[in-house]
C-alpha positions as CSV (number, residue, x, y, z in Angstrom):
1,X,81.3,75.4,184.2
2,X,79.8,78.1,181.3
3,X,81.1,80.7,179.5
4,X,78.4,82.7,178.5
5,X,78.8,86.1,176.7
6,X,75.4,88.0,175.1
7,X,76.0,90.2,171.7
8,X,73.9,92.3,169.7
9,X,74.2,92.8,166.4
10,X,73.7,95.8,165.0
11,X,74.2,97.2,161.1
12,X,77.4,98.4,162.2
13,X,78.7,95.2,163.8
14,X,77.9,93.0,166.8
15,X,78.5,94.3,170.1
16,X,79.6,92.4,173.3
17,X,76.8,92.9,175.8
18,X,78.1,90.6,178.6
19,X,80.9,88.2,179.5
20,X,81.3,85.6,182.0
21,X,81.5,82.5,183.9
22,X,79.2,80.6,185.3
23,X,79.6,77.4,187.6
24,X,76.1,75.7,189.3
25,X,74.3,78.8,188.6
26,X,70.6,78.0,186.7
27,X,72.8,78.6,183.2
28,X,74.8,75.5,184.2
29,X,72.5,73.4,186.0
30,X,69.8,73.5,182.1
31,X,73.1,73.0,180.2
32,X,74.2,69.9,182.0
33,X,71.7,67.2,181.4
34,X,72.9,67.7,178.3
35,X,75.7,67.2,178.1
36,X,77.0,63.7,176.6
37,X,80.9,63.7,177.2
38,X,81.7,62.4,180.9
39,X,81.9,65.8,183.2
40,X,84.8,65.0,184.9
41,X,87.0,64.1,181.9
42,X,86.0,67.6,181.0
43,X,86.9,69.1,184.3
44,X,90.3,66.9,184.2
45,X,90.9,68.5,181.2
46,X,90.3,71.6,182.7
47,X,92.6,71.1,185.4
48,X,95.7,70.1,182.9
49,X,95.7,72.2,180.2
50,X,93.9,69.7,177.7
51,X,90.5,70.9,177.2
52,X,91.7,71.6,173.6
53,X,92.2,67.5,173.5
54,X,88.8,66.3,174.7
55,X,85.9,65.9,171.9
56,X,83.2,67.3,174.2
57,X,79.5,66.5,173.2
58,X,76.2,67.1,173.3
59,X,73.4,64.7,172.8
60,X,71.0,65.0,169.8
61,X,67.5,65.8,169.8
62,X,67.2,66.5,173.4
63,X,65.8,70.2,174.6
64,X,66.1,71.0,178.4
65,X,64.5,74.1,180.2
66,X,65.2,75.1,183.8
67,X,62.3,76.7,186.0
68,X,63.7,78.4,189.5
69,X,61.2,78.0,192.5
70,X,62.8,80.8,194.8
71,X,61.3,82.0,198.6
72,X,59.0,85.1,198.3
73,X,60.8,88.3,197.9
74,X,63.5,87.0,197.1
75,X,66.4,88.7,195.6
76,X,65.3,91.3,198.5
77,X,64.2,90.1,202.2
78,X,62.4,86.6,202.2
79,X,61.8,83.8,204.7
80,X,63.4,80.8,205.6
81,X,62.6,77.8,207.3
82,X,60.1,76.8,205.4
83,X,58.8,73.0,204.3
84,X,59.8,71.8,201.7
85,X,57.3,69.6,200.0
86,X,56.6,67.1,196.6
87,X,60.3,65.8,196.4
88,X,59.3,62.0,196.8
89,X,56.7,63.4,193.7
90,X,59.5,65.3,191.9
91,X,62.1,62.4,192.2
92,X,59.5,59.6,190.6
93,X,58.9,61.9,187.9
94,X,60.5,61.0,184.4
95,X,62.4,63.6,182.3
96,X,63.2,66.1,185.3
97,X,66.1,67.2,187.7
98,X,65.9,68.5,190.7
99,X,69.1,70.7,191.7
100,X,68.9,71.7,195.7
101,X,70.7,75.5,195.9
102,X,69.1,77.2,199.3
103,X,68.5,73.8,201.2
104,X,68.8,71.5,204.3
105,X,67.7,69.0,206.1
106,X,65.5,69.4,209.2
107,X,68.4,67.4,212.0
108,X,64.8,66.8,214.4
109,X,62.6,65.4,211.5
110,X,64.3,63.0,209.5
111,X,64.1,62.9,205.7
112,X,62.8,66.9,206.2
113,X,64.1,69.1,203.9
114,X,63.8,73.4,204.7
115,X,64.5,76.7,202.5
116,X,67.8,77.8,203.2
117,X,68.8,80.8,201.3
118,X,66.8,83.1,198.5
119,X,67.1,80.9,195.5
120,X,65.8,77.5,197.0
121,X,65.7,74.7,193.8
122,X,65.9,75.2,190.0
123,X,63.9,72.5,188.2
124,X,65.0,71.3,184.6
125,X,63.1,69.6,182.0
126,X,63.8,67.5,179.5
127,X,62.1,66.7,176.3
128,X,62.3,66.1,172.2
129,X,62.1,70.1,172.3
130,X,61.5,73.5,174.4
131,X,58.4,73.2,174.5
132,X,57.8,70.0,175.6
133,X,61.1,70.6,178.0
134,X,59.5,73.0,179.5
135,X,55.7,70.7,179.5
136,X,57.4,68.3,182.1
137,X,59.4,71.8,184.5
138,X,56.1,72.9,184.9
139,X,54.7,70.1,185.3
140,X,57.1,69.2,188.5
141,X,57.3,72.6,189.1
142,X,52.8,72.5,190.3
143,X,54.0,69.1,193.1
144,X,56.1,71.7,195.1
145,X,56.2,74.4,197.5
146,X,57.7,75.7,200.8
147,X,55.2,75.7,203.5
148,X,56.0,78.6,206.3
149,X,54.9,76.8,209.7
150,X,50.8,78.8,209.5
151,X,50.7,76.7,206.4
152,X,50.9,79.4,203.9
153,X,52.7,78.6,200.3
154,X,56.0,80.6,200.5
155,X,57.6,79.9,196.9
156,X,57.3,81.5,193.8
157,X,58.9,80.9,190.5
158,X,58.3,82.4,186.6
159,X,55.6,81.0,184.8
160,X,57.1,83.1,181.5
161,X,60.1,80.8,181.3
162,X,60.8,80.1,177.1
163,X,57.8,82.2,176.6
164,X,59.7,84.1,173.5
165,X,62.1,81.1,172.6
166,X,58.3,79.8,172.0
167,X,57.1,82.7,170.1
168,X,60.9,83.1,168.0
169,X,60.6,83.1,164.4
170,X,61.7,80.1,162.7
171,X,64.9,81.0,161.2
172,X,65.1,79.9,157.8
173,X,68.8,78.8,155.2
174,X,68.2,79.1,151.7
175,X,70.6,77.1,149.3
176,X,70.6,77.9,145.7
177,X,72.0,77.8,142.2
178,X,70.1,79.8,139.8
179,X,68.0,82.7,140.0
180,X,65.9,81.7,142.6
181,X,62.4,82.7,141.3
182,X,60.3,80.9,143.9
183,X,61.8,82.8,146.7
184,X,61.0,85.7,146.7
185,X,56.9,84.4,147.3
186,X,58.6,83.1,150.8
187,X,60.4,86.7,151.2
188,X,58.0,88.8,151.0
189,X,55.5,85.7,153.1
190,X,58.0,86.5,155.9
191,X,57.9,90.2,155.6
192,X,54.0,90.9,155.8
193,X,54.0,88.2,158.7
194,X,51.9,85.6,157.0
195,X,54.5,83.0,157.9
196,X,56.1,82.8,161.5
197,X,59.9,83.3,159.7
198,X,62.6,85.3,158.7
199,X,65.5,84.2,156.3
200,X,68.5,84.3,158.0
201,X,71.1,82.9,155.3
202,X,71.1,82.8,151.6
203,X,74.2,80.3,150.1
204,X,74.9,79.9,146.7
205,X,77.8,77.5,145.0
206,X,77.7,79.3,142.2
207,X,79.5,83.0,142.5
208,X,77.8,84.7,140.1
209,X,73.9,83.0,141.3
210,X,71.0,85.5,140.9
211,X,69.9,83.9,144.2
212,X,72.6,85.8,146.2
213,X,71.4,89.2,145.4
214,X,67.9,88.9,146.3
215,X,69.9,87.7,149.9
216,X,71.7,90.9,150.4
217,X,68.0,92.7,149.4
218,X,67.2,91.6,152.6
219,X,70.1,93.4,155.1
220,X,73.0,92.6,156.1
221,X,71.9,91.0,158.8
222,X,70.8,88.0,156.7
223,X,74.6,85.8,155.9
224,X,74.7,86.2,151.7
225,X,77.7,84.1,150.7
226,X,79.3,82.2,148.0
227,X,80.5,78.7,149.2
228,X,83.4,77.4,146.8
229,X,83.1,74.0,146.3
230,X,86.7,73.7,144.6
231,X,89.1,70.8,145.9
232,X,86.4,69.7,148.4
233,X,84.0,66.2,148.2
234,X,80.2,66.1,148.4
235,X,80.8,65.3,152.4
236,X,82.9,68.4,153.1
237,X,81.4,70.7,151.1
238,X,78.2,70.1,152.7
239,X,79.9,70.8,155.8
240,X,81.2,74.0,154.8
241,X,77.3,74.6,154.0
242,X,75.7,72.9,157.9
243,X,77.9,75.2,159.3
244,X,77.7,78.3,157.8
245,X,73.5,77.3,158.6
246,X,74.5,77.1,161.7
247,X,76.6,79.9,162.4
248,X,74.2,82.2,161.0
249,X,71.3,80.2,163.2
250,X,69.4,78.4,160.3
251,X,66.9,76.3,162.2
252,X,65.3,75.0,158.7
253,X,66.6,74.4,155.2
254,X,64.4,75.2,151.9
255,X,66.5,74.7,148.4
256,X,65.7,76.8,145.6
257,X,67.2,75.7,142.0
258,X,69.6,74.3,144.3
259,X,72.1,71.6,141.6
260,X,74.0,69.3,143.9
261,X,73.5,65.9,145.0
262,X,73.6,66.2,149.0
263,X,75.2,63.5,150.9
264,X,73.6,61.6,153.4
265,X,75.7,62.9,156.4
266,X,73.2,66.5,155.2
267,X,70.4,64.4,155.2
268,X,70.6,63.1,158.3
269,X,71.3,66.4,159.8
270,X,68.5,68.0,158.8
271,X,65.7,65.2,158.3
272,X,62.2,66.1,158.7
273,X,64.0,70.2,158.6
274,X,64.9,70.8,155.0
275,X,62.6,70.5,151.9
276,X,63.0,71.1,148.3
277,X,60.5,71.7,145.1
278,X,60.4,68.9,142.2
279,X,58.2,70.3,139.0
280,X,55.8,67.6,138.8
281,X,53.3,65.2,141.0
282,X,56.1,63.1,142.9
283,X,56.4,60.0,142.7
284,X,56.6,60.5,138.9
285,X,59.2,61.9,136.9
286,X,61.9,61.4,140.2
287,X,65.0,62.6,139.0
288,X,64.2,64.5,136.3
289,X,65.2,68.1,135.6
290,X,63.1,71.4,134.4
291,X,62.2,71.0,130.4
292,X,63.0,66.9,130.3
293,X,60.4,66.5,133.6
294,X,57.9,68.5,131.7
295,X,58.9,67.0,128.4
296,X,57.7,63.8,130.3
297,X,54.8,64.6,131.4
298,X,53.7,65.3,127.5
299,X,54.6,62.0,126.8
300,X,53.2,60.0,129.3
301,X,50.0,61.9,128.3
302,X,48.9,62.5,131.6
303,X,46.6,65.2,132.5
304,X,47.9,67.3,134.9
305,X,50.9,68.3,136.0
306,X,52.5,70.6,138.9
307,X,54.7,70.9,141.7
308,X,55.6,68.6,144.7
309,X,57.5,70.2,148.0
310,X,58.7,66.8,149.1
311,X,61.5,66.7,152.5
312,X,65.3,65.9,151.7
313,X,66.3,62.7,152.2
314,X,69.1,60.9,150.4
315,X,67.0,59.2,147.8
316,X,66.5,62.0,145.3
317,X,62.8,63.3,145.1
318,X,62.4,60.6,147.6
319,X,61.4,62.0,150.7
320,X,57.8,62.2,152.5
321,X,55.6,64.7,150.4
322,X,54.6,67.6,152.5
323,X,52.5,70.0,149.6
324,X,51.7,69.8,145.6
325,X,49.6,72.6,143.6
326,X,48.3,70.8,140.4
327,X,47.7,72.6,136.7
328,X,45.7,71.0,134.0
329,X,48.6,69.2,131.0
330,X,46.0,71.7,127.8
331,X,46.2,70.1,124.4
332,X,49.1,72.0,122.3
333,X,50.9,72.0,125.5
334,X,54.5,71.8,125.1
335,X,57.6,71.4,127.5
336,X,58.2,75.3,127.5
337,X,54.5,76.4,128.5
338,X,54.0,73.9,131.0
339,X,57.6,74.7,132.8
340,X,55.9,78.4,132.8
341,X,52.6,77.6,134.2
342,X,54.6,75.2,136.8
343,X,57.1,77.3,138.0
344,X,54.9,80.0,139.4
345,X,53.2,77.8,142.1
346,X,56.7,76.5,143.5
347,X,56.6,79.6,145.6
348,X,53.2,79.4,147.4
349,X,54.1,75.5,147.3
350,X,57.2,76.7,149.6
351,X,55.4,79.4,151.7
352,X,52.8,76.7,152.3
353,X,54.8,74.1,153.8
354,X,57.0,76.2,155.9
355,X,53.2,78.0,157.2
356,X,52.6,74.5,158.3
357,X,55.7,73.7,159.7
358,X,55.7,77.4,162.2
359,X,52.0,76.7,162.9
360,X,52.7,72.7,163.6
361,X,49.4,72.3,162.5
362,X,46.9,69.0,163.0
363,X,47.4,67.4,159.5
364,X,44.4,65.9,159.1
365,X,43.5,62.7,156.6
366,X,42.4,65.1,154.0
367,X,45.6,66.9,154.3
368,X,47.6,63.4,153.5
369,X,45.5,63.2,150.2
370,X,43.1,61.0,151.9
371,X,39.0,62.2,150.8
372,X,36.6,60.9,153.2
373,X,33.8,62.8,152.3
374,X,34.2,61.3,148.5
375,X,34.9,57.7,150.1
376,X,31.3,58.3,151.8
377,X,29.8,60.0,148.6
378,X,31.1,56.7,146.7
379,X,29.1,54.7,148.5
380,X,25.9,56.7,148.3
381,X,26.0,56.1,144.3
382,X,27.1,52.6,144.4
383,X,24.6,51.7,146.4
384,X,21.7,51.4,143.7
385,X,24.7,49.0,141.6
386,X,25.1,45.9,144.4
387,X,21.1,46.3,145.7
388,X,20.6,45.1,141.4
389,X,22.7,41.7,142.6
390,X,20.7,40.7,145.3
391,X,20.1,37.7,145.6
392,X,18.3,34.5,147.5
393,X,20.6,34.6,150.7
394,X,22.2,38.2,150.7
395,X,20.4,41.1,150.4
396,X,23.8,43.2,148.6
397,X,23.2,46.3,151.3
398,X,26.0,48.6,152.3
399,X,27.7,49.7,155.3
400,X,27.5,47.6,157.4
401,X,31.4,45.8,158.9
402,X,30.7,43.1,157.0
403,X,28.3,41.3,154.6
404,X,26.1,38.5,155.5
405,X,25.0,35.6,153.7
406,X,22.6,33.5,154.3
407,X,23.5,29.2,153.1
408,X,20.2,27.9,153.9
409,X,18.4,30.3,152.6
410,X,20.2,30.3,149.3
411,X,18.7,26.6,149.0
412,X,21.9,24.7,150.5
413,X,21.8,22.3,153.5
414,X,24.9,23.2,155.5
415,X,25.9,19.5,156.5
416,X,26.2,18.8,153.0
417,X,27.9,22.0,152.0
418,X,31.2,22.9,151.0
419,X,32.6,26.6,150.3
420,X,35.1,28.1,147.5
421,X,36.2,30.7,147.5
422,X,38.8,32.0,144.5
423,X,40.3,35.9,144.0
424,X,42.1,37.3,141.1
425,X,42.9,40.6,139.6
426,X,43.0,42.1,136.3
427,X,46.2,42.5,135.5
428,X,47.6,45.1,133.5
429,X,44.7,45.7,131.4
430,X,43.7,48.0,133.5
431,X,46.7,50.4,132.4
432,X,43.9,50.7,128.9
433,X,41.3,51.4,130.6
434,X,43.1,54.1,132.2
435,X,44.3,55.9,129.1
436,X,41.4,54.6,127.7
437,X,39.3,56.7,130.7
438,X,36.3,53.5,130.3
439,X,36.0,52.0,133.2
440,X,33.5,50.2,132.9
441,X,34.0,47.1,130.9
442,X,37.2,46.2,134.1
443,X,34.9,45.2,136.7
444,X,33.3,42.6,134.6
445,X,36.7,41.3,133.8
446,X,37.4,40.8,137.7
447,X,34.2,39.0,138.3
448,X,34.7,36.7,135.1
449,X,38.4,35.4,136.7
450,X,36.9,34.9,140.4
451,X,33.3,33.6,139.6
452,X,34.8,31.9,136.2
453,X,37.5,30.0,138.7
454,X,34.6,28.6,141.2
455,X,32.1,27.0,138.9
456,X,35.9,25.0,137.8
457,X,35.4,23.3,141.0
458,X,31.6,22.5,140.7
459,X,30.2,25.5,142.7
460,X,27.5,28.4,142.4
461,X,28.9,31.9,142.3
462,X,27.3,33.3,145.6
463,X,28.7,36.6,146.8
464,X,31.6,38.4,145.8
465,X,33.6,41.4,147.3
466,X,36.0,44.2,145.8
467,X,39.3,46.2,146.5
468,X,39.8,49.3,145.0
469,X,43.0,51.0,145.5
470,X,44.2,54.2,144.1
471,X,46.4,57.4,145.0
472,X,43.2,59.7,144.6
473,X,39.9,58.9,144.5
474,X,38.0,60.3,141.6
475,X,33.9,59.9,141.7
476,X,33.2,59.3,138.2
477,X,35.7,56.5,138.0
478,X,35.3,54.9,141.1
479,X,32.0,54.4,140.5
480,X,32.3,53.2,136.7
481,X,34.4,50.5,137.7
482,X,32.0,49.4,140.3
483,X,29.2,49.7,137.8
484,X,31.3,47.0,135.6
485,X,31.7,44.8,139.0
486,X,27.6,45.1,139.3
487,X,27.0,44.2,135.6
488,X,29.5,40.9,135.9
489,X,27.5,40.2,139.8
490,X,24.4,40.1,137.6
491,X,25.9,37.8,135.1
492,X,26.7,35.5,137.4
493,X,24.4,35.8,139.7
494,X,26.5,36.4,142.9
495,X,25.7,39.1,145.2
496,X,28.2,42.2,145.3
497,X,27.8,42.7,149.6
498,X,30.4,44.6,149.9
499,X,33.8,45.5,149.3
500,X,36.8,48.2,150.4
501,X,38.3,51.7,148.5
502,X,41.4,52.6,149.7
503,X,42.9,56.2,148.6
504,X,46.8,56.1,149.5
505,X,48.5,59.1,147.4
506,X,52.0,57.8,148.2
507,X,51.1,54.7,146.6
508,X,50.2,55.4,142.4
509,X,50.3,58.1,140.7
510,X,47.7,60.2,139.8
511,X,44.7,58.1,137.4
512,X,45.9,54.9,138.4
513,X,44.6,52.4,140.4
514,X,44.3,48.8,140.6
515,X,41.2,46.0,141.7
516,X,41.0,42.5,143.6
517,X,38.1,40.9,144.0
518,X,37.3,37.9,146.3
519,X,34.3,35.6,145.5
520,X,32.9,32.7,147.3
521,X,30.7,29.9,146.3
522,X,29.2,26.6,147.4
523,X,29.0,23.2,145.9
524,X,27.3,19.8,147.7
525,X,30.1,17.6,148.7
526,X,28.7,15.2,146.3
527,X,29.8,16.8,143.5
528,X,33.4,18.4,143.9
529,X,35.4,19.0,140.7
530,X,37.1,17.2,139.0
531,X,35.9,13.9,139.5
532,X,35.6,10.7,137.6
533,X,37.8,11.3,134.8
534,X,39.0,8.8,132.7
535,X,40.5,8.4,128.6
536,X,38.1,8.6,126.4
537,X,36.0,11.8,127.9
538,X,35.3,14.3,125.2
539,X,36.3,17.9,125.1
540,X,34.3,20.7,124.8
541,X,35.7,24.2,124.2
542,X,33.4,27.4,124.8
543,X,34.8,30.6,122.9
544,X,35.7,33.6,124.5
545,X,34.9,37.0,123.8
546,X,38.7,38.2,122.3
547,X,42.1,38.0,124.9
548,X,40.2,38.5,128.3
549,X,42.7,39.6,131.3
550,X,45.4,37.7,130.4
551,X,48.9,38.5,128.5
552,X,48.0,42.3,128.6
553,X,51.4,42.8,129.3
554,X,52.1,41.1,125.8
555,X,49.4,43.0,124.3
556,X,50.5,46.5,125.0
557,X,54.0,46.1,123.8
558,X,53.1,44.4,120.9
559,X,51.1,47.6,120.4
560,X,53.6,49.4,120.4
561,X,56.0,48.0,118.7
562,X,53.8,48.4,115.6
563,X,53.5,52.0,116.3
564,X,49.5,51.9,117.4
565,X,47.4,54.0,120.0
566,X,45.0,52.9,121.7
567,X,42.7,55.0,119.7
568,X,44.1,53.9,116.5
569,X,42.0,52.2,114.0
570,X,41.6,48.4,114.7
571,X,43.6,46.3,112.3
572,X,42.0,43.2,113.3
573,X,38.6,43.9,113.9
574,X,36.6,47.0,111.8
575,X,33.1,46.4,113.9
576,X,35.5,47.9,117.1
577,X,36.1,51.7,117.2
578,X,39.5,51.4,118.4
579,X,42.6,49.3,119.3
580,X,41.4,50.7,122.7
581,X,37.8,49.7,122.1
582,X,38.3,46.0,120.8
583,X,41.4,45.8,123.6
584,X,38.7,46.2,126.1
585,X,36.2,43.8,125.7
586,X,35.3,42.1,128.3
587,X,36.0,38.6,130.0
588,X,33.2,36.2,129.2
589,X,31.2,34.5,132.2
590,X,30.6,31.2,132.2
591,X,28.1,30.6,134.9
592,X,25.0,30.9,133.7
593,X,26.1,28.3,130.9
594,X,27.4,25.8,132.5
595,X,25.3,25.7,135.6
596,X,22.6,23.5,134.0
597,X,24.8,21.4,133.3
598,X,26.6,20.6,136.4
599,X,23.3,20.3,137.9
600,X,22.6,17.4,136.2
601,X,25.1,16.0,136.8
602,X,27.0,16.4,133.2
603,X,30.2,17.6,133.4
604,X,33.1,15.9,135.0
605,X,35.7,18.2,135.0
606,X,36.2,22.0,133.5
607,X,39.5,24.1,133.1
608,X,38.9,27.7,132.8
609,X,41.4,28.7,130.1
610,X,43.5,31.7,131.7
611,X,47.6,32.6,132.2
612,X,49.5,29.7,130.8
613,X,46.2,29.1,128.3
614,X,45.4,26.0,127.0
615,X,48.5,23.9,127.3
616,X,48.9,25.1,130.8
617,X,45.2,25.0,132.2
618,X,43.8,21.7,131.4
619,X,46.5,19.5,132.8
620,X,45.6,21.0,135.6
621,X,42.4,19.1,136.0
622,X,43.5,16.1,134.6
623,X,44.6,13.1,136.8
624,X,47.7,12.0,136.6
625,X,48.9,9.7,133.3
626,X,45.7,11.3,131.6
627,X,46.4,13.9,128.6
628,X,44.7,15.3,125.9
629,X,44.7,15.6,122.2
630,X,43.1,18.7,120.7
631,X,41.5,17.4,117.4
632,X,39.0,20.2,116.8
633,X,40.9,23.5,117.7
634,X,38.6,26.5,116.2
635,X,40.8,29.2,114.0
636,X,42.2,31.6,115.8
637,X,40.2,34.6,116.1
638,X,41.3,37.9,114.4
639,X,42.9,39.2,116.7
640,X,45.1,36.4,118.0
641,X,46.1,36.3,114.3
642,X,47.5,39.9,114.9
643,X,49.5,38.6,118.0
644,X,50.8,36.0,116.4
645,X,51.7,37.7,113.5
646,X,53.3,41.0,116.2
647,X,55.0,38.6,118.5
648,X,56.8,36.4,116.3
649,X,55.1,33.1,118.5
650,X,54.9,29.8,117.3
651,X,52.1,27.5,118.3
652,X,53.5,26.7,121.2
653,X,54.4,30.2,122.0
654,X,50.9,31.4,121.3
655,X,49.1,29.0,123.4
656,X,50.5,29.3,126.4
657,X,50.1,32.8,126.1
658,X,46.3,33.7,125.8
659,X,42.9,31.5,125.6
660,X,43.3,31.5,121.6
661,X,39.5,32.3,121.1
662,X,38.9,29.0,123.5
663,X,37.5,30.4,127.2
664,X,36.4,27.7,129.4
665,X,37.1,23.6,128.4
666,X,34.3,20.9,129.9
667,X,35.0,17.5,130.4
668,X,32.0,14.9,130.0
669,X,31.5,11.5,129.2
670,X,31.0,11.1,125.2
671,X,27.7,9.5,125.4
672,X,26.3,13.1,127.7
673,X,27.8,15.4,125.1
674,X,25.0,16.3,122.7
675,X,22.9,16.7,125.8
676,X,25.7,19.1,127.0
677,X,25.5,20.7,124.0
678,X,22.2,21.3,123.8
679,X,21.9,22.5,127.3
680,X,24.7,25.0,126.6
681,X,23.1,26.3,123.6
682,X,19.7,27.2,125.3
683,X,22.4,28.8,128.2
684,X,23.0,31.1,125.0
685,X,26.4,29.6,123.5
686,X,26.3,30.1,120.1
687,X,29.9,28.3,119.6
688,X,31.0,24.6,121.3
689,X,33.4,23.2,119.7
690,X,34.2,19.7,120.2
691,X,37.5,20.3,121.4
692,X,39.2,16.8,121.6
693,X,39.2,13.5,123.6
694,X,41.4,12.9,126.9
695,X,44.4,9.7,125.6
696,X,46.5,7.6,127.4
697,X,50.0,9.4,129.4
698,X,50.8,12.9,129.7
699,X,50.7,16.8,128.1
700,X,48.6,17.9,125.6
701,X,49.0,17.1,121.8
702,X,47.9,19.4,119.2
703,X,47.0,17.5,115.6
704,X,46.9,20.5,114.1
705,X,48.4,24.0,113.3
706,X,46.1,26.8,114.7
707,X,46.2,28.5,111.3
């Protein structure tokens, strides 16, 4: 049973057009599948007068639509007795219910159903929305037919069910606490027809909020209401707002300067149908408000800002990003001037978001922030760089699904060769490169951190692959990084045979990127290091170029502590133009210096001095029970002296954090030490230090202070 009534809203108030009761008509048949509460319980309660005690519930996220199949001529004169075809097919269809009205079974033909009335069948389709429900219903109707004795089709059905409903305007409810300036472009877009929508409610938690006047200007058919929060919990107040929105017919909610945190219940109910605007490029500065956000943008030294339309979830400013509009941050901008530039973007951003929702437009990869064309352009830009790294075994061509390397062409017997793999990154040194906008050196760091690990195992680096991840692909920036990677590969003698560029808008803030490198090398089975290390072996140290690529979280903290910026004059090296310029000195690549020694079998073991410093990396190459006494550590270079003084670290702390001037340690037989030093010198090593000797017992002993 369904009580139905029709009303018309007029400037003078609502008028009743019809009020009646239905029991079994199509109006009931379309509602019945949506009922969640047991129908028997409801009907029993109706009989006993206790319907008020029954919690009548309907299914959420389900729509229904019914199409009536009638005999031709109905409701005037119409034929009867036609054979109904397609019922068995309809029974097997999902999301469809076929109700019988004017039908009867044929007594002479078991299983045959014939028409016995004018309104014969009602086909109800179900789906997550009205459009899909209609599609289900009409798909079933297309399978049905009323066939008379001469084989003619005698079924009639309307083909425009739901047409107006599908074409109806999106009904928008507004929550606001302030002036509601961003609402004006939405009002104008609705009035002009740019967006197929209408504002049906403007609600505020502030009785004197100017946004209420904007709501009143839309006419008496728009619900404009102040809802007091006095004495209500957050959940209770939000329930009041939801009730008011629903009574106004709102289907979609926008928050315009709404100064309340929403409850989980509200967010869950309006999930995917409620948007807000934030005055920054989220995920940056989430949770902040108004001038506080704009000041944070300036304090962070960002080059651009803007506004973000995002779906509302329980996590403040943490919902899916719908759209963003950007402006440049100019020199001399203040929080107030940024607000003046960003605020006018908020209304148009709302309009674009609502327009997309109304149209249900196909969202392209570019709409999500990923520019495939830019990625293709980057490949074209870096192809010559990769070509320049060609070596025997690979041609360093890009564009395939994988890079190829021919070991035999590189001079290796595959039966006697072991492959070595290494992977690493650059760490927070990238933050300095991004701040300085100098991107060509961190690629060298990336290669160095991988290939220096390979040679420690006695191997020759053969090829390299990189992974570049960013929120928004800037071609020149990315090309600069790859330029450095190619340069590192040339220094290491390995081919750059491939890589991956990942553009992930929601993962990285504007201007951020991350790097990872992967290198593969080869070593003959009998030459794998370390081997043959004994007490008494000599340690040779190769100089580092500076901090290399470890410890930069501490470095950045110390620079900040000392009141410096990356543009400040460098206090430890006057030959460098700035602090940042010095810190970006790339990691040394030791491959070509060490390969001649490896080929002659002069090296027993090696240690790449990275995170953990000399004290933790050298023991990784030593056998159990063997330690080292460091007797010839060079004087600390200026950058490490400054770090020691700024941090207050002792020798052990410094040696466990930084390389302290030694980037690679070679372990050789004392009898081979001079030959090894001579070969290193010929390969370009200017400073080779007699670092110390291997001794009994574990651990590393420093014979003297670093100062």
